[in-house]
C-alpha positions as CSV (number, residue, x, y, z in Angstrom):
1,M,27.1,-55.8,69.1
2,G,25.7,-56.0,65.6
3,Y,22.5,-54.3,64.4
4,D,20.3,-55.7,61.7
5,I,18.4,-52.4,61.0
6,S,17.5,-52.5,57.2
7,K,14.8,-55.2,57.6
8,K,13.3,-53.5,60.6
9,L,13.3,-50.1,58.8
10,L,11.7,-51.6,55.8
11,Q,9.0,-53.2,58.0
12,I,8.2,-49.9,59.7
13,Q,8.0,-48.1,56.3
14,E,5.6,-50.7,55.0
15,E,3.5,-50.5,58.1
16,I,3.0,-46.7,57.9
17,A,2.6,-46.5,54.1
18,P,1.4,-44.5,52.3
19,S,2.6,-41.9,55.0
20,K,6.2,-41.0,54.8
21,P,7.1,-39.1,57.9
22,K,10.8,-38.8,58.8
23,I,12.0,-41.7,60.9
24,I,14.4,-40.5,63.6
25,A,16.5,-43.3,65.1
26,V,16.6,-42.8,68.9
27,T,20.0,-43.9,69.9
28,K,20.1,-42.7,73.5
29,Y,20.5,-46.2,74.9
30,F,23.0,-47.3,72.2
31,D,26.6,-46.5,71.3
32,E,28.0,-44.8,68.2
33,N,28.2,-48.2,66.4
34,A,24.3,-48.3,66.5
35,I,24.3,-44.8,64.8
36,I,26.9,-46.0,62.1
37,S,24.7,-49.1,61.4
38,A,21.5,-47.1,61.2
39,Y,23.3,-44.7,58.9
40,D,24.4,-47.7,56.7
41,A,20.8,-48.7,56.5
42,G,19.8,-45.4,55.1
43,L,18.8,-43.4,58.2
44,R,20.0,-39.8,58.5
45,D,18.2,-38.6,61.6
46,F,19.3,-39.5,65.1
47,A,18.0,-38.5,68.5
48,E,19.6,-38.3,71.8
49,S,18.2,-37.2,75.3
50,R,21.3,-36.7,77.5
51,A,23.2,-33.6,76.6
52,V,26.7,-34.4,77.9
53,E,26.7,-38.1,76.9
54,A,25.3,-37.2,73.5
55,R,28.0,-34.7,72.8
56,E,30.7,-37.4,73.6
57,K,29.0,-39.9,71.4
58,I,28.5,-37.7,68.4
59,D,32.2,-36.6,68.6
60,K,33.2,-40.3,68.2
61,L,31.3,-40.7,64.9
62,P,33.2,-40.8,61.6
63,E,33.2,-37.4,59.8
64,Y,31.2,-38.8,56.9
65,V,28.3,-39.8,59.3
66,K,28.4,-36.5,61.2
67,S,28.4,-34.3,58.2
68,D,25.7,-36.2,56.4
69,S,23.3,-36.5,59.4
70,K,20.9,-34.4,61.4
71,F,20.8,-34.7,65.2
72,H,17.7,-34.2,67.3
73,F,17.7,-33.5,71.0
74,I,14.5,-35.1,72.6
75,G,15.1,-35.2,76.3
76,H,14.2,-32.8,79.1
77,L,16.6,-30.0,78.8
78,Q,17.8,-28.0,81.8
79,T,18.8,-24.4,81.1
80,N,22.4,-25.1,82.5
81,K,22.7,-27.8,79.7
82,V,21.7,-25.6,76.9
83,K,25.3,-24.8,76.0
84,Y,25.9,-28.5,75.1
85,V,22.9,-28.7,72.8
86,V,22.5,-25.4,70.8
87,K,24.1,-25.7,67.4
88,R,25.3,-29.2,67.9
89,F,21.8,-30.4,67.4
90,D,19.7,-29.5,64.3
91,Y,16.5,-29.7,66.2
92,I,15.6,-29.4,69.9
93,H,12.2,-31.1,70.3
94,S,11.7,-30.6,73.9
95,V,11.2,-27.0,74.5
96,D,8.7,-27.0,77.6
97,S,8.8,-23.4,79.0
98,V,9.2,-19.8,78.0
99,K,12.3,-19.7,80.2
100,L,13.9,-22.5,78.3
101,A,13.0,-20.9,74.9
102,K,14.5,-17.6,76.0
103,C,17.7,-19.3,77.2
104,I,18.2,-21.3,74.0
105,S,17.6,-18.1,72.0
106,D,20.1,-16.1,73.9
107,F,22.8,-18.7,73.6
108,A,22.1,-19.2,69.9
109,K,22.5,-15.5,69.3
110,E,25.8,-15.6,71.1
111,L,26.9,-18.3,68.7
112,G,25.5,-16.5,65.7
113,V,22.9,-19.2,64.8
114,V,19.2,-19.6,64.8
115,Q,18.2,-22.8,66.6
116,K,15.3,-24.9,65.2
117,V,13.0,-25.9,68.1
118,L,9.7,-27.7,68.6
119,L,7.5,-26.9,71.5
120,E,6.5,-29.7,73.7
121,V,2.8,-30.1,74.4
122,N,1.7,-32.1,77.4
123,I,-1.6,-33.1,75.7
124,S,-2.8,-35.7,78.2
125,G,-2.2,-33.4,81.3
126,E,0.0,-35.9,83.1
127,V,1.6,-34.2,86.0
128,Q,4.9,-36.3,85.6
129,K,5.3,-35.0,82.1
130,F,7.0,-31.9,81.0
131,G,5.4,-29.6,78.4
132,F,3.0,-26.8,77.9
133,N,-0.7,-27.6,78.4
134,P,-2.6,-26.3,75.4
135,E,-3.9,-23.2,77.1
136,E,-0.4,-22.2,78.3
137,L,1.1,-22.8,74.8
138,K,-1.5,-20.5,73.1
139,S,-1.1,-17.7,75.8
140,N,2.7,-17.8,75.6
141,F,3.1,-18.4,71.9
142,S,3.6,-14.8,70.7
143,Q,6.3,-14.2,73.3
144,I,8.1,-17.4,72.2
145,L,7.9,-16.2,68.6
146,S,9.6,-12.9,69.6
147,F,12.8,-14.7,70.6
148,D,14.9,-14.2,67.4
149,G,17.6,-16.8,68.2
150,I,15.1,-19.7,67.7
151,R,12.9,-20.7,64.9
152,V,9.7,-22.5,66.0
153,C,9.2,-25.4,63.5
154,G,6.3,-27.1,65.1
155,L,5.2,-29.2,68.1
156,M,6.3,-32.4,69.9
157,S,4.1,-34.6,72.1
158,M,4.0,-38.1,73.8
159,A,1.0,-40.3,74.4
160,P,0.5,-41.8,77.9
161,L,1.7,-45.3,78.4
162,G,-1.0,-47.8,78.7
163,E,-3.6,-45.8,76.8
164,T,-5.9,-47.5,74.3
165,E,-5.2,-47.0,70.6
166,E,-8.5,-45.1,70.3
167,N,-7.4,-42.6,73.0
168,I,-3.9,-42.2,71.6
169,E,-5.3,-41.4,68.2
170,K,-7.6,-38.9,69.8
171,L,-4.8,-37.2,71.7
172,F,-2.5,-37.2,68.6
173,S,-5.3,-35.7,66.5
174,E,-5.6,-32.9,69.1
175,V,-1.9,-32.0,68.7
176,I,-2.4,-31.7,64.9
177,Q,-5.5,-29.4,65.6
178,I,-3.5,-27.3,68.1
179,R,-0.7,-26.8,65.4
180,N,-3.3,-25.9,62.8
181,D,-5.0,-23.4,65.2
182,L,-1.7,-21.7,66.1
183,G,-0.6,-21.6,62.4
184,N,-3.8,-19.8,61.5
185,E,-4.0,-17.5,64.5
186,F,-0.3,-16.3,64.2
187,D,0.0,-16.6,60.4
188,I,3.0,-19.0,60.8
189,K,3.9,-22.2,59.1
190,L,4.6,-25.0,61.6
191,P,5.5,-27.9,59.4
192,E,6.8,-30.4,61.9
193,I,4.8,-32.6,64.3
194,S,7.1,-34.9,66.3
195,M,5.1,-37.8,67.9
196,G,4.9,-41.5,67.9
197,M,7.4,-43.9,69.3
198,S,8.1,-47.6,69.1
199,Q,4.7,-48.5,70.7
200,D,2.5,-46.1,68.9
201,Y,4.2,-44.8,65.7
202,K,1.6,-46.4,63.4
203,I,-1.1,-44.2,65.0
204,A,1.0,-41.1,64.9
205,A,1.8,-41.6,61.1
206,K,-1.9,-42.2,60.4
207,V,-3.0,-38.8,61.9
208,G,-0.2,-36.8,60.3
209,A,3.0,-36.8,62.4
210,T,6.0,-35.7,60.3
211,M,8.6,-37.1,62.7
212,L,8.6,-40.5,64.3
213,R,10.9,-41.2,67.2
214,I,11.8,-44.9,67.1
215,G,14.5,-46.6,69.1
216,R,13.6,-50.0,70.6
217,K,11.8,-51.2,67.3
218,L,14.9,-50.5,65.3
219,F,17.7,-51.7,67.6
220,E,16.4,-54.5,69.6
């Protein structure tokens, strides 16, 4: 299967200008050839959501792609799959509990690394979604910061499907505010905000996301 990604990437970049967030190609539904095509189009960040399948796919990539790319884990992560993700991925976007943060930290220390993570915020309060609600995040934040095998780099969030653009913008703006509040209260820089997917990346870029997770818009 061929992928014509360059034109689609240019279109996305034009749509979100003058914002310049990092565009992360979500390749969870596509094979290693899609990653190579995206790399050839200039992308260097790739996201997967299934730990075991992702490991196998990444291992199949040419060395020049692997060594010059960053890999992001964006799916729900069970503690028994942490061993497949730590160190192999540059960022884990989906840290949704204190237990998971501690597990990642412990395993990272065993490997002698500090794992970059983002904390997932369930901003809309949907029961079917994972993540901290804002109050939980604030009350647990200092404990998470104490885990020295991880580096908290920012927050991740997803908008509900079917919401109006106005409501999505409001929810995304709340994530930015939560990041700012945490940074001020705990005197820590949280540079990354991962939000915005194929259906709402323009809104995310507008309010200040630094990472957009885009799959379908690039590959289909």
